[in-house]
C-alpha positions in Angstrom: 94.5 130.6 71.8 93.9 128.3 74.4 91.0 126.6 73.1 93.0 126.2 69.6 95.7 124.8 71.1 97.1 122.9 74.1 100.1 124.5 76.3 102.6 122.5 75.3 101.9 123.4 71.3 101.7 127.0 72.5 105.5 126.3 74.1 106.8 124.2 71.2 105.5 126.6 68.4 106.4 129.4 70.3 109.7 128.8 69.5 108.9 130.3 65.9 109.7 133.7 67.1 113.4 133.4 66.9 113.2 132.4 63.4 110.5 134.9 62.6 112.7 137.5 64.3 115.8 136.7 62.3 113.8 136.8 58.8 112.2 140.1 60.2 115.8 141.5 60.5 117.0 140.5 57.2 114.2 142.2 55.4 113.0 144.8 57.3 116.6 146.3 58.5 118.5 144.7 55.2 121.2 142.9 57.1 122.6 139.4 55.7 123.0 136.8 58.2 126.3 134.8 58.1 126.2 130.8 57.7 126.9 130.9 61.1 124.8 133.0 62.5 122.1 130.9 60.5 123.8 127.8 62.3 123.0 129.5 65.5 119.5 130.5 65.4 118.8 127.2 64.1 120.5 125.3 67.2 119.3 128.1 69.3 115.5 127.4 68.0 115.9 123.6 68.6 117.3 123.4 72.1 113.8 125.6 72.8 112.0 123.2 70.9 113.7 120.3 72.4 113.1 122.4 76.3 109.3 122.8 75.6 108.9 119.3 74.5 110.8 117.9 77.4 108.2 119.5 79.8 105.1 118.3 78.0 104.7 115.3 80.2 103.2 115.3 83.8 104.6 117.2 86.5 107.2 118.4 83.8 108.8 114.8 82.9 108.3 112.6 80.2 105.5 110.9 78.7 105.0 107.2 80.5 106.9 108.5 83.4 105.7 106.3 86.8 102.1 107.1 88.1 101.2 108.8 85.1 99.3 106.5 83.0 101.4 106.3 80.2 101.4 102.6 79.6 105.2 102.0 79.6 106.5 105.2 77.5 103.6 105.5 75.4 102.3 108.8 75.6 98.7 108.9 77.4 96.0 109.3 74.6 94.2 112.2 76.8 97.2 114.0 76.5 98.2 114.4 73.1 99.3 117.6 70.9 96.8 119.6 69.1 96.7 122.4 67.0 93.9 123.5 65.0 94.6 125.6 62.0 93.1 128.6 63.8 95.2 127.9 66.5 98.8 127.7 64.1 97.5 131.2 62.5 97.3 132.8 65.7 100.5 131.3 67.1 102.4 133.0 64.0 100.5 136.0 64.0 101.8 136.4 67.8 105.4 135.4 66.8 105.8 137.7 63.4 104.2 140.7 65.8 106.7 139.8 68.7 109.4 139.9 65.9 108.7 142.7 64.0 108.1 144.6 67.5 111.9 143.7 68.2 113.0 144.8 64.8 111.2 147.9 64.6 112.5 148.8 68.3 116.0 148.3 66.8 115.4 150.1 63.6 114.4 153.4 66.1 117.1 152.9 68.3 119.7 152.7 65.5 117.8 155.7 63.8 119.0 157.7 66.6 122.6 159.6 66.8 122.3 159.2 70.6 124.8 157.2 72.6 124.4 153.4 73.4 124.0 154.6 77.2 121.7 157.2 77.0 119.1 154.7 74.7 119.2 152.1 77.7 118.4 154.7 80.0 115.5 155.9 78.2 114.2 152.5 77.5 114.8 151.2 81.2 112.7 154.0 82.4 110.3 153.6 79.9 110.1 150.2 81.2 109.9 151.2 84.6 107.1 153.8 83.8 105.1 151.7 82.1 105.1 149.0 84.7 105.0 151.2 87.4 101.5 152.3 86.4 100.2 148.8 85.4 100.9 148.1 89.1 99.0 151.0 90.5 96.3 150.4 88.1 96.0 147.1 89.0 96.7 147.4 93.0 94.1 146.4 94.5 93.7 144.1 97.6 96.0 144.2 101.0 99.4 142.7 99.3 102.5 144.9 98.9 104.9 145.5 96.0 107.5 143.3 97.7 105.2 141.4 99.9 105.9 137.6 99.7 109.9 137.5 98.5 111.7 135.3 100.9 115.0 135.7 102.6 116.5 133.5 99.7 115.2 135.4 97.1 116.5 138.9 99.1 120.0 136.8 99.8 120.2 136.3 95.5 119.3 139.8 95.1 121.8 141.1 97.5 124.2 138.7 95.6 123.3 140.1 92.1 124.0 143.7 93.1 125.8 145.7 90.2 129.9 145.5 90.3 132.1 148.2 89.1 134.0 147.3 85.9 
């Protein structure tokens, strides 16, 4: 995809996943979304686009920031956004597949007559198994699984321990 669009365009267009998921949710599950839910989706998509667009400038800043050669707030011509029609088709396919996977997972889970906590347990065990297998398959080199975490990270993990409710 990188040959057909720049990373910034991919970030901005990737926010279409939200809308695609909502449309597929309505189409595949037959659920109607209330106007307030559509407004929430529009705000969420808009916020994602604004956040992605704000980080497009050099160093995560805005266009034309000091030292970027932007020329007083104008975009640098070498850093213009570009998306080919093939790139747009790829990102729309990516959004549709992502939304379809989310809707299909919900359809499968809602079709079962198991308690929600048991369904969550199955999902977590499956996720741990798949990611553990992927780690073991690609575990080359001399770095350990938990290597590279600083004391700050460990403090955050310890502070986020599960609490009894």
